[in-house]
C-alpha positions, -999 to +999 in steps of 0.1 A: -117+346+143-081+345+130-067+312+118-031+301+115-021+284+082+011+270+066+013+271+029+041+248+016+049+255-020+045+289-036+035+283-072+006+301-087-019+282-065+001+284-032+010+321-036-026+331-044-039+311-015-014+325+009-021+361+000-059+357+000-058+341+035-036+369+047-060+395+032-088+379+052-068+386+084-054+351+090-018+344+101+000+328+072+034+312+071+045+306+035+074+283+026+092+275-007+128+267-016+127+292-045+140+326-032+121+346-058+088+331-050+093+338-013+105+374-018+075+381-040+050+377-011+072+384+019+054+417+026+020+402+020+019+374+046+028+369+083+061+351+076+078+339+044+105+313+046+130+300+021+133+263+028+129+228+013+098+212+029+109+177+018+137+181+045+127+166+079+145+193+098+125+220+081+092+204+090+103+200+126+113+236+129+079+247+115+061+230+144+033+220+122+011+210+152+004+247+158-014+253+125-051+251+119-043+236+085-012+228+064-017+232+026+009+215+004+007+228-031+037+217-051+020+191-072+044+196-101+071+180-078+050+149-068+079+131-050+086+162-029+049+165-022+047+129-009+077+135+013+063+167+027+030+151+034+046+121+052+068+144+073+039+167+083+019+136+093+048+123+113+052+156+132+016+156+142+001+181+117-037+185+121-057+191+089-036+186+058-048+197+024-028+189-007-031+198-044-030+171-071-029+172-109-045+138-116-070+114-101-042+089-095-022+114-075-054+122-055-059+086-046-023+082-035-023+113-014-056+103+004-041+069+012-010+086+026-031+105+050-042+138+034-075+150+048-085+167+016-071+167-019-081+193-045-077+193-082-081+230-091-084+225-129-110+198-125-129+217-098-131+248-119-142+228-150-170+211-130-183+245-117-180+260-152-199+231-168-227+235-143-229+273-148-229+269-186-251+239-188-279+247-163-306+271-171-313+296-143-281+286-124-252+310-125-229+291-101-230+262-076-204+248-053-201+222-025-202+234+011-200+210+041-221+183+025-246+206+008-244+229-022-247+267-024-261+280-056-267+313-073-298+311-093-325+331-112-361+328-102-378+308-130-413+313-142-426+284-122-418+302-089-425+338-099-454+356-082-453+335-051-438+342-016-411+321+000-437+311+026-461+300-001-435+280-019-424+263+013-391+254-002-375+244+031-401+218+040-409+205+005-374+204-009-349+211+019-338+243+002-331+275+022-332+309+005-303+329+020-302+361-001-321+378-028-312+405-053-340+423-071-333+442-103-317+476-095-314+468-058-286+456-035-282+420-025-301+414+008-303+387+034-338+371+034-354+375+068-390+379+057-406+347+043-434+368+029-411+384+003-426+378-031-403+364-058-405+378-093-392+365-126-355+374-129-348+379-092-314+365-082-313+341-053-286+325-032-298+292-019-284+262+000-295+226-002-287+193-018-276+196-054-303+173-067-330+193-049-317+226-062-317+212-097-352+198-094-366+232-084-346+257-104-334+237-135-361+242-162 
């Protein structure tokens, strides 16, 4: 299902997000006051507009109500970001996601009405620290109140089937996919598949439960 998104601010973050969303087939309107930034992605998104999003008339003309989400990404110009957020809220924008550089900026933006505030550098650092510091876990990230993790089957689970381990009932962990050495990644439909040492799994559950089972 195609979504419709407005990306306000085309720095490195905003430009990459706009192009990736477009590549996934979504309708993307990208806006920045810098002509070069806009021209660089004009052919890669649905519409690219040269405009100052801290201007009330610009936000009105964008008709922000029609977008599934508005992403405001110019965190290096924090005053302009605050103005843009305020204007989008006033014009009835639905889900508003902003980018922040610091924890203080994040607190301010949330209080001003942002539905979600991301700190890309911090988020990446957290994911990297988990990947480097956790045995058997190659990646883990938050998803709608749970965590999705890519993990290696440890010795404690090897030689048993998913049914025998009963991870869902014992730990609230669901095994989504499995990749055995030399084979393609597959969705797990059969609970009688036997896990072997070194198999790669994609699982979903609470972070604490995933760590309890796979961190050893």
